Steps between C-alpha positions, in 0.01 A plus 500: 500500500396682823482307819166481689501684828526282805226495748523475879378139488793399300312464168453744208181640374449208263479252799846345471734440796834347493478401127169308543141592496374618847250241632182589678356294785202289360161613626269246675124543506409169651503265189754244423700529827748225390579677165542828690723346762735344240522853338561688813769259617680549177453880543664470848783286366588726203487810716678345794225578753596409854259275698398763749370735229292250302174523679495877512567494121232268410251720691564762240426253231168386634155637384149423548401174680871405549564823697169443699632152584836630606360757718302244685803259519714774633264568781509128578880461471679781683857341451502434133767397257527379147513123591160532663 
């Protein structure tokens, strides 16, 4: 069988990278914060995301009222990190 062409992100066009399905960061709209937090921490662990990148990554995963809250929080907290 023919091999799938590799993509620049390390996966192939079927969404597999390194022999396993490529994971997407869970989207948060503002409901079930604890459930989302558990899932995003699992995503970070499986994708070996470093601590300094976590806040920036979750901004990309926020929508609706969650993103509105984050924009407010960011204005109030200029030196932000994942632990906060």
